[in-house]
C-alpha positions in Angstrom: 262.0 163.7 153.1 261.3 167.2 151.0 262.1 170.4 152.5 258.5 171.3 152.3 257.3 169.1 154.7 260.4 169.6 157.0 259.8 172.8 157.3 256.2 172.1 158.1 257.2 169.6 160.8 259.6 172.0 162.0 256.7 174.8 162.6 254.2 172.5 163.9 257.0 171.5 166.6 257.7 175.3 167.7 254.0 175.6 168.0 253.5 172.3 170.0 256.0 173.7 172.5 253.6 176.7 173.5 251.1 175.0 175.8 248.2 177.2 174.7 247.0 174.7 171.8 247.7 171.6 173.8 249.3 169.6 170.8 246.1 171.0 168.7 248.5 171.8 166.1 248.0 170.2 162.6 249.0 170.0 158.6 246.2 171.4 156.5 246.0 170.9 152.7 243.2 173.9 152.0 240.6 175.9 153.8 237.9 172.8 153.8 240.5 170.8 155.2 241.6 173.4 158.0 237.2 173.3 158.7 237.0 169.6 159.0 239.7 169.1 161.1 238.6 172.3 163.5 235.1 170.4 163.7 236.7 167.5 165.6 239.0 169.4 167.8 238.6 171.3 170.9 239.2 175.3 170.4 242.0 176.9 170.1 243.9 175.1 167.5 246.3 175.9 165.2 246.8 174.8 161.3 250.0 174.9 159.2 249.8 174.7 155.6 252.7 174.7 152.5 252.5 177.8 150.8 254.7 177.4 147.9 258.1 178.0 147.0 258.8 181.7 144.8 262.2 182.4 143.1 264.3 185.5 145.1 264.1 188.4 143.3 267.5 190.3 142.8 269.4 187.2 142.8 272.9 187.6 141.0 272.0 185.7 137.7 274.7 183.5 138.2 273.2 182.2 141.1 269.8 182.3 140.2 267.7 179.9 140.7 269.7 178.4 143.6 267.5 179.5 146.3 264.2 180.4 146.7 261.5 181.6 149.4 259.4 178.7 151.1 256.1 179.9 152.8 253.7 178.4 155.2 250.4 179.8 156.2 249.2 179.7 159.9 245.8 179.7 161.0 244.6 180.4 164.4 241.4 178.5 164.6 238.9 179.9 167.5 234.9 179.2 169.1 233.5 182.2 168.0 230.2 180.8 169.8 231.7 181.8 173.7 228.7 184.0 174.5 229.7 187.0 176.5 233.2 187.3 175.6 235.3 189.0 172.9 237.2 186.3 171.2 239.3 188.7 169.0 241.6 190.1 172.6 242.2 186.4 172.8 243.4 185.5 169.6 245.4 188.8 169.5 247.5 187.4 172.1 247.6 183.9 170.9 248.7 185.2 167.4 251.2 187.4 169.9 253.0 184.1 171.6 252.8 182.3 167.4 254.9 185.1 166.5 257.3 184.8 169.4 257.8 181.1 169.0 259.2 181.5 165.6 261.0 185.0 165.6 264.2 184.8 165.1 264.2 181.1 165.1 266.1 178.9 162.3 264.1 177.2 159.8 265.7 173.1 158.7 267.5 174.9 155.8 269.6 176.6 158.4 268.2 179.8 157.6 265.3 182.4 160.0 262.2 182.4 159.5 261.3 185.6 158.3 257.5 187.0 159.4 255.4 188.2 156.3 252.1 189.0 157.6 249.3 188.5 159.5 245.2 189.0 158.9 241.9 188.2 160.3 240.5 185.5 157.8 237.0 186.3 159.0 234.4 183.6 160.6 233.1 180.2 159.1 231.3 177.7 160.6 230.8 179.2 164.1 234.7 179.5 164.3 237.0 182.5 163.9 240.0 182.3 161.6 243.3 184.2 162.1 246.4 183.8 159.6 250.2 184.8 159.6 252.5 184.5 156.5 256.0 183.2 157.2 259.0 182.3 154.8 262.5 181.0 155.1 265.2 180.8 152.2 265.0 177.3 151.0 267.8 175.6 148.3 265.8 174.5 144.9 268.8 172.0 144.1 
């Protein structure tokens, strides 16, 4: 199994442990794939996507190419159609839960997950989308 897939499955397992999502954590390949899957689920749900591997800047030239940063995106999907409810507060609380589930935790590479960013992505097809980006060090050999 590839290290990227192992890391995605690790994130999924850590988020599956949260009761708030009721085992509605899935691997997606694109925003279109995410929205397609969201239409078949009772929300909230979470999509986990591989974000690629980048080189580590500033590495010692003799060690360059041995480690990279493997990135994943975690997208929270919540229903935007609930009448009379401001779902943004609920989304902020869920994003806190996601952050706490990964912060300080080790990835399958043996390195800790590092928080990079969090942002609202807007709405699409009647759902609100919020994203977190995370990275961990990963061997390239």
